[in-house]
N, C-alpha and C positions, 0 to 999 in steps of 0.2 A: 480622688478617693478608689486605692483597689476596691475589687467586691469581691467581696467575697460569699457572692450570690456561693451555697450549694454547701461552703459549711458550715460545724456544728459547735454552740458554744457554748462553755457551762461557766455560768457568773458565781462565785460563793462571793454570798456579802452584796448580792444583785440590788438586793429590792432601796437600798439608799445608795448618797455619795458618788466615790469613786466605782465601785460600783453599779448604777444605779447608771451612772453618769456612762461608765466599760460599755453596758444591756443600749444603749444610747445609739453607742457609736455603730457597737455590732451590725445592729437591726439595722442602720440607714445605713449597712454595707453591702444589707441583701445575706448574712447569718438567718440561719436558723438558733434563738436564740435559747438557754434554760438558763431561770433564775434563779441557784438555793439562798434560799436564807429563813430564822427562824421565825419572824416575821412576818403572816402567816396575810394580814391587812395590806399589811406595803410595799408585801409582795405580787401577789395577787394585785391591786391596784399599778405596781411598775409595771409586767405582767401584760394586760387590759391598755395598757397606754401606748404599746409596742406592738407592731407590726411582727408576727411568725416568737411570737416566746411567749412561754414552757414559766407557769414556778413548781416551781416544787418545795416544799418544809422539810427543814433539818436544822435539829441540834447537832453544830458544829462539833461540839465538846464531846460526844456520844459517836467514837466509832462504828455504833451498830448504824445508825443513823444516816451518818457520812458515808458507808458501803451501800447499802441500803437509797437513801436518794442519788450516788452514780448509774445504779445499775437501776433507777426510773425512770434518769432523765438520758441514758443512752436506747433504752427503750423505747423515748417517745421522739428523741429523737434521729433515732435509726444507727449515730455512733457521735463518738466526744474527738474531732479536729482538733481543737481549740478549746483549755482547761487552762480560765484563771484564778488562780487561790487569790482571794483577797480579804476576808468573812477577817474579823478583826477585832479584840474589846481590848481595854484599857484599867487596869487598877493605879495609881498611887501613893506608895507608902516607903518611910524608912526601910532599909532591909530587917533589922532584929524586930518593924513591928507589921512587916509584911505574913499577912496569912497564908498558910500554905493551900487552900483552899484555891483561891485565887493564882495564885503558880499552877496550879495544877488546870486553872482554867484557861488562862493563859494558852498552857502550853500545848491542851489539846487540841484548840480553835487553828493553834495559827502554826503549831508545826505538823502536831500527827494528824489532822484533817488535811493538811497537804501533803505529804506523806502516802496516804493512804486513799488521795485520789490521782496524785503523778502513779505511783503503783497497781488504779486500778483502772488506767487511760493509757498506757504505755501501748503493752499491747497491740490496742486495735490500732493507735499510729504506729509502728513499726508493722503488721499488715500491710498499710496502707504506703509505709512508705514514706509519712506528712504528717511531721502532727509540731501542734507550739503550744509550749507551756510557758504563762506566763505569773508568775511566785512576786506577791504586792508588799514588796518590805517599804525602809523608810529609810531617810539617811540615817536613823536607830539602828539595821545593819550596819551601818561604817563606821559609828563613833560611837556613845554613850550620854546619857542623861542621868543624872540621880533622881530620885524616886523609880526610876523602871524599871527596876533587874530583872521580871518577868519577862516584860515587851520588851527591853533592849536583847536580852537571853535569847528570842524568841526569834528576831528577826536577824541577831546572825545567824542565830540556826538556818533560816529560815532562805541564807543567802549560802549555808552549806549547800543544803539540799538542792537548789539550783545548779549551783557547782557541781558535782555531782552525780547530777538529774544530767545534764549535760554533755560529760565522760562517756555518761553510759550512752547516748543515743545522739549521741553525732552520725555516726555510721548508718542512721536507719531516717536518716532527715526530720529525724524532728530537733528541731530548739529548744532551750530552756532557760530565761531572765529571768533577772530577777530588778523590777520598778526599784528607785530609792525613791520617793519624794520627801522636802521639809513638810509643814504642817500644809496643811488640804481644808478647806474651808467645808466639813464637815460636820453628821451630828455628831461623829466621835472626837473630833478635834471641840466640837461647842460644847461636848459634855465633862469640857475635861475641864475647862475654865478656871469650874470652881474649886475643883482638890488640888489642881496648879495654887491657886493664890494661897486658899488654907494652909499647904507646902511652905508654901515661902512667906507665910503670913504678909504679904502687900492685893492692894483688893482687886479686882475681877477683872475692872474693867484696865488694870496696863498688865494683864497677862502676854494680850494679844504681843504685847511692846516688849515685853516687858523681860518674856522667858519664851516664848514661841518665834521672836523674828527676832529678835537680836540677835544674833548670832550668821544673824543668811545678808549678807551685803547686800542683794532684792530685797524691801527689808518689807516682805507683806509676804499673804499664804499663798497660796497657786492653787487654783479653782480644779475641781474634776475633772472638766475637761480635756485641763493639761495632760492631766497626767493618761485621761484616755486616748487621744489621740498619741500619746508612745507607743500605746497599746499596739494600732492601729497599725503604727507602724512595724512595732518589731512582731508582726505575726506577716507583713509583703511579703511578696517577694527580696523586693530591694533590700532586705534584713536579712535575708538567708544564711548571709556569713555571720551570724551576728548570734551568739550563745555563749551560756555562763557569766551573764556581764553582769555585774551591778548599776543594769542602767542608770546614773541619775538627776535627777530632777530636783535639784536640793536649793536655788536661789546661790548658789555659791557653797554653802555652810560649809561643807565637806572640803574644800579649800584653805583653811586655814590649818 
């Protein structure tokens, strides 16, 4: 494992799931880590369980809270070398029934917050001539599923932001990539099961097999650590030439 000692990492949605796995991985590699999450109890517990890790509570659907959190995290760590835009939410409904407020919440958290944090992080990264930005997209950054209009739109938009950032930052020693996993065994996925069962009119115990992994040749859920390992690689010197990519870890789903 490459050492990240001396590097400072900010991870949104770091209290659980992919974000917490990333926090564990970077802390183990020697980095100073800031976790941002709306879940105070979970975030504080996560930070206490890791070395050199701080927690900052923020509602990332609020632009003012997002920018204030970045300022606090940067002050605490002294800098932000690596930004991982991971926080996400989900809502499942047909387009004609999709509540506007849910659409807006998803856009605010999954598109606007990554933009605001990227905008805040780049000047320092440019000054140091080194930086890594990882946006946690999805297989839904590349393909679509019914009843997820806001989520799919947001994840496509996040890939677009990734590519623009990569083009602008390339001459400053900064890379930006979008990790695109299929379904990962996380609390967010667990919460979808009941909604998917209702929308598709099937029993809850059939959702993983018939909906979540049905299109994947490797017929299973991913584990959070698999995504964290990919992040470590994308931030390493070995991956310095990888930028603007949709780094796909989807059990073959998008190969169709």
